Backbone as numpy.savetxt, mean C-alpha at the origin, in Angstrom:
# Nx Ny Nz CAx CAy CAz Cx Cy Cz
25.69 1.37 -34.41 24.83 2.56 -34.41 25.72 3.80 -34.41
25.58 4.65 -35.43 26.42 5.85 -35.49 25.97 6.87 -34.46
26.75 7.94 -34.33 26.48 8.92 -33.28 25.11 9.56 -33.44
24.72 9.87 -34.67 23.42 10.51 -34.90 22.28 9.61 -34.41
22.32 8.33 -34.77 21.26 7.40 -34.34 21.31 7.14 -32.83
22.54 7.11 -32.30 22.67 6.88 -30.87 22.05 8.03 -30.08
22.31 9.26 -30.52 21.74 10.42 -29.84 20.22 10.44 -29.99
19.73 9.97 -31.12 18.27 9.94 -31.33 17.59 8.93 -30.42
18.35 7.96 -29.92 17.77 6.92 -29.06 17.76 7.30 -27.59
18.29 8.48 -27.27 18.37 8.90 -25.87 16.97 9.12 -25.28
16.81 8.88 -23.97 15.52 9.17 -23.33 15.37 10.67 -23.13
14.11 11.11 -22.98 13.87 12.52 -22.71 14.35 12.86 -21.30
14.54 14.14 -21.06 15.14 14.57 -19.79 14.30 14.20 -18.58
12.97 14.17 -18.72 12.08 13.84 -17.61 11.48 12.44 -17.78
12.26 11.53 -18.31 11.76 10.18 -18.59 11.40 9.45 -17.31
10.39 8.61 -17.41 10.00 7.77 -16.29 10.97 6.60 -16.17
10.85 5.85 -15.08 11.71 4.69 -14.89 11.50 3.68 -16.02
10.26 3.50 -16.44 9.98 2.55 -17.53 10.62 3.02 -18.83
10.53 4.32 -19.11 11.13 4.86 -20.33 12.65 4.77 -20.28
13.22 5.00 -19.12 14.67 4.87 -18.97 15.12 3.42 -19.16
14.32 2.49 -18.66 14.65 1.07 -18.83 14.62 0.70 -20.31
13.66 1.24 -21.06 13.61 0.98 -22.50 14.83 1.57 -23.20
15.20 2.80 -22.84 16.37 3.44 -23.44 17.65 2.68 -23.11
17.73 2.16 -21.87 18.88 1.35 -21.49 18.96 0.09 -22.35
17.81 -0.49 -22.62 17.79 -1.67 -23.48 18.31 -1.35 -24.88
17.95 -0.17 -25.40 18.44 0.22 -26.73 19.95 0.45 -26.71
20.45 1.10 -25.65 21.89 1.34 -25.55 22.65 0.03 -25.43
22.12 -0.91 -24.67 22.78 -2.20 -24.52 22.77 -2.98 -25.83
21.66 -2.85 -26.59 21.60 -3.52 -27.89 22.60 -2.90 -28.85
22.75 -1.57 -28.81 23.73 -0.90 -29.66 25.14 -1.32 -29.29
25.41 -1.45 -27.98 26.73 -1.90 -27.53 27.00 -3.32 -28.00
26.01 -4.17 -27.92 26.19 -5.56 -28.36 26.46 -5.63 -29.85
25.73 -4.83 -30.62 25.93 -4.82 -32.07 27.32 -4.32 -32.42
27.75 -3.22 -31.77 29.07 -2.67 -32.05 30.17 -3.63 -31.62
29.98 -4.31 -30.51 30.96 -5.28 -30.03 31.10 -6.44 -31.02
29.97 -6.91 -31.53 30.01 -8.02 -32.50 30.73 -7.58 -33.78
30.47 -6.35 -34.23 31.15 -5.86 -35.43 32.66 -5.74 -35.20
33.02 -5.20 -34.05 34.44 -5.06 -33.74 35.12 -6.42 -33.64
34.45 -7.37 -32.97 35.03 -8.71 -32.84 35.25 -9.37 -34.20
34.27 -9.21 -35.10 34.40 -9.81 -36.43 35.55 -9.16 -37.21
35.67 -7.85 -37.11 36.75 -7.14 -37.81 38.11 -7.51 -37.24
38.19 -7.67 -35.91 39.45 -8.06 -35.29 39.84 -9.48 -35.70
38.84 -10.36 -35.80 39.12 -11.74 -36.20 39.66 -11.80 -37.63
39.18 -10.91 -38.47 39.61 -10.91 -39.87 40.75 -9.94 -40.14
41.20 -9.23 -39.13 42.17 -8.16 -39.33 43.49 -8.66 -39.91
43.99 -9.74 -39.32 45.28 -10.26 -39.80 45.23 -10.64 -41.26
44.19 -11.39 -41.63 44.07 -11.83 -43.02 43.90 -10.64 -43.96
43.16 -9.65 -43.53 42.96 -8.47 -44.38 44.26 -7.71 -44.57
45.01 -7.56 -43.48 46.27 -6.85 -43.58 47.29 -7.65 -44.41
47.18 -8.99 -44.35 48.14 -9.83 -45.08 47.81 -9.93 -46.57
46.54 -10.17 -46.87 46.17 -10.47 -48.26 45.30 -9.41 -48.92
44.74 -8.48 -48.16 43.85 -7.50 -48.76 44.60 -6.41 -49.50
43.88 -5.77 -50.36 44.47 -4.62 -51.06 44.60 -3.47 -50.07
45.40 -2.50 -50.38 45.51 -1.34 -49.49 44.15 -0.69 -49.23
43.32 -0.63 -50.24 42.00 -0.02 -50.05 41.16 -0.85 -49.09
41.22 -2.21 -49.25 40.46 -3.09 -48.36 40.97 -2.99 -46.93
42.26 -2.93 -46.78 42.85 -2.81 -45.44 42.46 -1.47 -44.81
42.44 -0.42 -45.61 42.08 0.89 -45.08 40.62 0.92 -44.66
39.76 0.31 -45.48 38.32 0.26 -45.14 38.10 -0.56 -43.88
38.82 -1.68 -43.75 38.67 -2.53 -42.57 39.14 -1.81 -41.31
40.26 -1.09 -41.39 40.75 -0.35 -40.23 39.79 0.77 -39.85
39.23 1.43 -40.86 38.27 2.50 -40.60 37.00 1.94 -39.95
36.54 0.77 -40.45 35.35 0.14 -39.89 35.60 -0.30 -38.45
36.84 -0.81 -38.20 37.17 -1.25 -36.85 37.20 -0.06 -35.89
37.78 1.03 -36.34 37.82 2.24 -35.50 36.41 2.75 -35.22
35.57 2.70 -36.22 34.18 3.14 -36.03 33.44 2.22 -35.08
33.64 0.88 -35.21 32.98 -0.07 -34.32 33.43 0.13 -32.88
34.75 0.39 -32.70 35.25 0.63 -31.35 34.68 1.92 -30.77
34.58 2.95 -31.62 33.98 4.21 -31.16 32.52 4.00 -30.78
31.83 3.21 -31.60 30.43 2.90 -31.29 30.32 2.17 -29.96
31.26 1.25 -29.70 31.27 0.52 -28.42 31.44 1.49 -27.26
32.41 2.39 -27.39 32.68 3.34 -26.31 31.48 4.26 -26.07
30.88 4.76 -27.15 29.74 5.66 -27.01 28.54 4.95 -26.40
28.26 3.73 -26.91 27.12 2.98 -26.39 27.32 2.62 -24.93
28.55 2.25 -24.56 28.84 1.90 -23.16 28.69 3.13 -22.26
29.19 4.28 -22.75 29.08 5.50 -21.95 27.62 5.92 -21.79
26.87 5.85 -22.89 25.45 6.20 -22.81 24.70 5.24 -21.89
24.98 3.95 -22.01 24.31 2.97 -21.15 24.62 3.20 -19.68
25.88 3.53 -19.37 26.25 3.81 -17.98 25.52 5.01 -17.43
25.41 6.06 -18.25 24.70 7.26 -17.80 23.21 7.00 -17.61
22.62 6.23 -18.50 21.19 5.89 -18.38 20.98 5.03 -17.14
21.88 4.09 -16.92 21.76 3.20 -15.76 21.79 4.00 -14.46
22.65 4.98 -14.38 22.74 5.82 -13.19 21.47 6.64 -13.01
20.99 7.23 -14.10 19.76 8.02 -13.99 18.57 7.14 -13.64
18.54 5.92 -14.16 17.46 4.99 -13.83 17.47 4.68 -12.35
18.66 4.43 -11.79 18.76 4.15 -10.35 18.27 5.34 -9.53
18.65 6.55 -9.95 18.21 7.76 -9.23 16.70 7.95 -9.34
16.17 7.67 -10.53 14.73 7.82 -10.74 13.95 6.80 -9.91
14.41 5.56 -9.89 13.74 4.53 -9.09 13.80 4.88 -7.60
14.95 5.41 -7.15 15.06 5.83 -5.76 14.08 6.96 -5.46
13.98 7.93 -6.38 13.04 9.03 -6.19 11.60 8.54 -6.19
11.30 7.58 -7.07 9.94 7.02 -7.12 9.59 6.30 -5.82
10.55 5.55 -5.29 10.31 4.85 -4.02 10.05 5.85 -2.90
10.85 6.91 -2.88 10.67 7.93 -1.85 9.32 8.62 -2.02
8.95 8.90 -3.27 7.67 9.56 -3.52 6.51 8.69 -3.06
6.64 7.38 -3.25 5.57 6.47 -2.81 5.44 6.48 -1.29
6.59 6.47 -0.62 6.57 6.53 0.85 6.01 7.87 1.31
6.44 8.95 0.66 5.95 10.28 1.03 4.44 10.37 0.86
3.93 9.75 -0.20 2.48 9.78 -0.44 1.74 9.03 0.67
2.30 7.89 1.10 1.67 7.13 2.18 1.70 7.93 3.48
2.84 8.57 3.74 2.97 9.39 4.95 1.96 10.53 4.93
1.84 11.19 3.77 0.89 12.31 3.66 -0.53 11.82 3.87
-0.86 10.66 3.29 -2.21 10.11 3.47 -2.45 9.74 4.93
-1.41 9.17 5.57 -1.54 8.79 6.98 -1.76 10.02 7.85
-1.02 11.10 7.58 -1.18 12.31 8.36 -2.56 12.93 8.15
-3.03 12.92 6.88 -4.35 13.47 6.61 -5.43 12.65 7.29
-5.28 11.31 7.26 -6.24 10.44 7.92 -6.19 10.62 9.43
-4.99 10.81 9.96 -4.85 11.04 11.40 -5.56 12.33 11.81
-5.42 13.36 10.98 -6.10 14.63 11.30 -7.61 14.46 11.28
-8.10 13.70 10.29 -9.56 13.46 10.24 -10.02 12.66 11.44
-9.19 11.66 11.85 -9.55 10.86 13.01 -9.57 11.71 14.27
-8.52 12.54 14.46 -8.48 13.37 15.65 -9.65 14.35 15.69
-10.01 14.86 14.52 -11.18 15.76 14.47 -12.44 15.01 14.88
-12.57 13.76 14.38 -13.71 12.94 14.76 -13.69 12.63 16.25
-12.49 12.23 16.74 -12.37 11.83 18.15 -12.67 13.00 19.09
-12.28 14.20 18.69 -12.46 15.36 19.56 -13.84 15.99 19.44
-14.39 15.97 18.23 -15.61 16.75 17.98 -16.88 15.94 17.80
-16.74 14.66 17.43 -17.94 13.85 17.16 -18.07 12.66 18.11
-16.93 11.99 18.36 -17.01 10.77 19.15 -17.55 10.95 20.56
-17.18 12.01 21.27 -17.69 12.13 22.64 -19.21 12.08 22.73
-19.90 12.79 21.82 -21.36 12.76 21.83 -21.88 11.37 21.50
-21.24 10.72 20.52 -21.67 9.36 20.17 -21.44 8.41 21.34
-20.29 8.56 22.01 -20.00 7.68 23.15 -21.02 7.88 24.27
-21.41 9.14 24.48 -22.43 9.38 25.51 -23.74 8.70 25.16
-24.10 8.72 23.87 -25.34 8.05 23.45 -25.24 6.54 23.66
-24.07 5.99 23.29 -23.89 4.54 23.47 -23.93 4.19 24.95
-23.25 5.00 25.76 -23.25 4.74 27.21 -24.66 4.82 27.76
-25.45 5.79 27.27 -26.83 5.90 27.72 -27.62 4.65 27.34
-27.34 4.13 26.13 -28.01 2.90 25.71 -27.63 1.72 26.58
-26.36 1.65 26.96 -25.92 0.57 27.85 -26.58 0.68 29.22
-26.76 1.91 29.69 -27.45 2.10 30.96 -28.91 1.64 30.86
-29.53 1.89 29.70 -30.90 1.39 29.50 -30.92 -0.13 29.53
-29.93 -0.73 28.87 -29.86 -2.19 28.88 -29.70 -2.71 30.31
-28.79 -2.06 31.07 -28.58 -2.47 32.45 -29.86 -2.32 33.27
-30.62 -1.28 32.98 -31.88 -1.08 33.71 -32.88 -2.18 33.37
-32.91 -2.60 32.10 -33.80 -3.71 31.71 -33.45 -4.97 32.51
-32.13 -5.27 32.57 -31.71 -6.46 33.31 -32.01 -6.32 34.80
-31.85 -5.12 35.33 -32.15 -4.91 36.75 -33.63 -5.15 37.02
-34.49 -4.63 36.14 -35.93 -4.82 36.31 -36.32 -6.28 36.13
-35.65 -6.94 35.21 -35.94 -8.37 35.04 -35.62 -9.14 36.32
-34.47 -8.83 36.92 -34.10 -9.50 38.16 -35.08 -9.16 39.28
-35.50 -7.89 39.28 -36.50 -7.49 40.28 -37.78 -8.27 40.09
-38.17 -8.45 38.81 -39.38 -9.20 38.51 -39.24 -10.65 38.95
-38.06 -11.24 38.70 -37.85 -12.63 39.12 -37.98 -12.75 40.63
-37.41 -11.77 41.31 -37.50 -11.78 42.78 -38.95 -11.63 43.24
-39.68 -10.71 42.54 -41.08 -10.50 42.91 -41.91 -11.74 42.63
-41.66 -12.39 41.50 -42.40 -13.62 41.19 -42.10 -14.69 42.24
-40.83 -14.72 42.66 -40.47 -15.73 43.63 -41.17 -15.55 44.96
-41.62 -14.33 45.23 -42.29 -14.07 46.50 -43.78 -14.38 46.44
-44.31 -14.62 45.24 -45.74 -14.89 45.09 -46.05 -16.35 45.39
-47.23 -16.59 45.89 -47.67 -17.98 46.02 -47.70 -18.62 44.64
-47.48 -19.94 44.59 -47.38 -20.65 43.32 -48.59 -20.40 42.43
-49.75 -20.40 42.95 -50.96 -20.27 42.12 -51.13 -18.90 41.51
-50.50 -17.88 42.03 -50.67 -16.53 41.51 -49.72 -16.19 40.37
-48.77 -17.05 40.07 -47.79 -16.77 39.02 -48.37 -17.01 37.64
-49.27 -18.04 37.54 -49.83 -18.38 36.24 -50.54 -17.19 35.62
-50.26 -16.96 34.32 -50.93 -15.89 33.59 -50.29 -14.54 33.70
-49.29 -14.39 34.59 -48.62 -13.10 34.69 -47.63 -12.91 33.54
-47.47 -11.67 33.08 -46.52 -11.42 31.97 -45.09 -11.61 32.44
-44.24 -11.91 31.48 -42.81 -12.05 31.77 -42.05 -10.92 31.09
-40.86 -10.67 31.57 -40.02 -9.62 30.99 -38.68 -10.24 30.61
-38.38 -10.17 29.31 -37.13 -10.72 28.81 -36.23 -9.58 28.31
-34.93 -9.72 28.45 -34.02 -8.69 27.91 -34.14 -8.62 26.39
-33.84 -7.49 25.79 -33.98 -7.35 24.33 -33.05 -8.32 23.61
-33.52 -8.79 22.49 -32.74 -9.74 21.69 -32.47 -9.09 20.34
-31.18 -8.94 20.01 -30.76 -8.25 18.79 -30.06 -9.25 17.88
-30.41 -9.21 16.59 -29.79 -10.12 15.64 -28.34 -9.70 15.40
-27.45 -10.68 15.37 -26.04 -10.40 15.13 -25.50 -11.40 14.12
-24.70 -10.87 13.17 -24.07 -11.77 12.21 -22.79 -12.30 12.82
-22.82 -13.54 13.22 -21.63 -14.17 13.82 -21.11 -15.22 12.85
-19.93 -15.01 12.32 -19.42 -15.92 11.32 -19.97 -15.56 9.95
-19.83 -16.43 9.03 -20.24 -16.16 7.65 -21.67 -16.63 7.43
-22.56 -15.68 7.30 -23.94 -16.00 6.98 -24.70 -16.65 8.10
-24.14 -16.68 9.29 -24.83 -17.32 10.41 -25.38 -16.25 11.35
-26.66 -16.26 11.58 -27.29 -15.30 12.49 -27.52 -15.95 13.84
-27.12 -15.27 14.89 -27.35 -15.78 16.24 -28.04 -14.71 17.05
-28.70 -15.11 18.10 -29.35 -14.17 18.99 -28.39 -13.78 20.10
-28.27 -12.47 20.35 -27.44 -11.99 21.46 -28.26 -11.03 22.29
-28.20 -11.16 23.60 -28.96 -10.30 24.48 -28.30 -8.93 24.58
-29.00 -7.92 24.18 -28.62 -6.55 24.51 -27.52 -5.91 23.70
-27.45 -4.61 23.84 -26.47 -3.81 23.13 -25.05 -4.12 23.58
-24.90 -4.48 24.82 -23.57 -4.73 25.36 -22.81 -5.81 24.61
-23.52 -6.72 23.96 -22.85 -7.78 23.21 -22.15 -7.24 21.97
-22.49 -6.02 21.57 -21.95 -5.46 20.34 -21.02 -4.27 20.57
-20.93 -3.78 21.79 -20.22 -2.53 22.05 -19.02 -2.77 22.95
-17.89 -2.18 22.58 -16.70 -2.20 23.43 -16.16 -0.79 23.51
-16.30 -0.17 24.68 -15.86 1.21 24.87 -14.56 1.26 25.65
-13.75 2.32 25.45 -12.49 2.43 26.19 -12.72 2.46 27.69
-11.72 1.96 28.41 -11.81 1.99 29.86 -11.76 3.43 30.36
-12.49 3.71 31.41 -12.57 5.08 31.93 -11.40 5.41 32.84
-10.73 4.40 33.39 -9.69 4.65 34.39 -8.58 5.52 33.85
-8.33 6.64 34.50 -7.23 7.51 34.13 -7.45 8.32 32.88
-8.62 8.24 32.28 -8.91 8.98 31.04 -9.50 10.32 31.39
-8.98 11.38 30.75 -9.48 12.71 31.07 -10.91 12.91 30.60
-11.36 12.06 29.66 -12.73 12.14 29.19 -13.54 10.97 29.74
-13.21 10.60 30.96 -13.85 9.42 31.55 -15.36 9.55 31.60
-15.86 10.79 31.65 -17.29 10.96 31.74 -18.06 10.44 30.55
-17.36 10.21 29.46 -18.03 9.70 28.27 -18.27 8.19 28.33
-17.63 7.52 29.29 -17.75 6.07 29.37 -18.07 5.67 30.80
-19.27 5.99 31.27 -19.62 5.65 32.66 -19.67 4.13 32.85
-19.40 3.72 34.05 -19.45 2.30 34.38 -20.89 1.81 34.26
-21.04 0.67 33.61 -22.37 0.11 33.39 -22.46 -1.24 34.08
-23.45 -1.38 34.96 -23.63 -2.65 35.64 -24.18 -3.68 34.67
-23.68 -4.88 34.77 -24.16 -5.96 33.88 -24.93 -7.00 34.69
């Protein structure tokens, strides 16, 4: 590949890693072609110098010099592309990490905004619901105690009170019955928390 064609095969200044890899492949192919030409000319050099005409010998020497120059140019271009490819890949890796960090920071800010401005009210509502559940269970126990104090004949026909039953998907496609909201809710412990008021202790 002569100098004009070699320069035409160069990657653009802002080439991507993929484009640089393609350009490196072209430079390596040019180096291989020039090396093969030089090797063939060197193998035939002695015979040409011994038996060839002066014109043939001159053409062979000129071709060998050109092939060697092509080898040097292609090798130099390939080395420069290889270095730029390594730098570009390093920059791409860093950019990918930077993007993840930026996304993580943005998500963290959204979470902190939620935790500070929305979650406390939601937690209070959930805690209030758990207190309602606890009250249902307390009344049920009171009812059991009251029933136990009645004569046997007076229990028949009286209504019963059962804790609420909420459908829960447990496992894949399997629905089970679970008593109360508490089976679905897990709130942070209140001990030592400055916002402990959002998670009052709930009797079970």
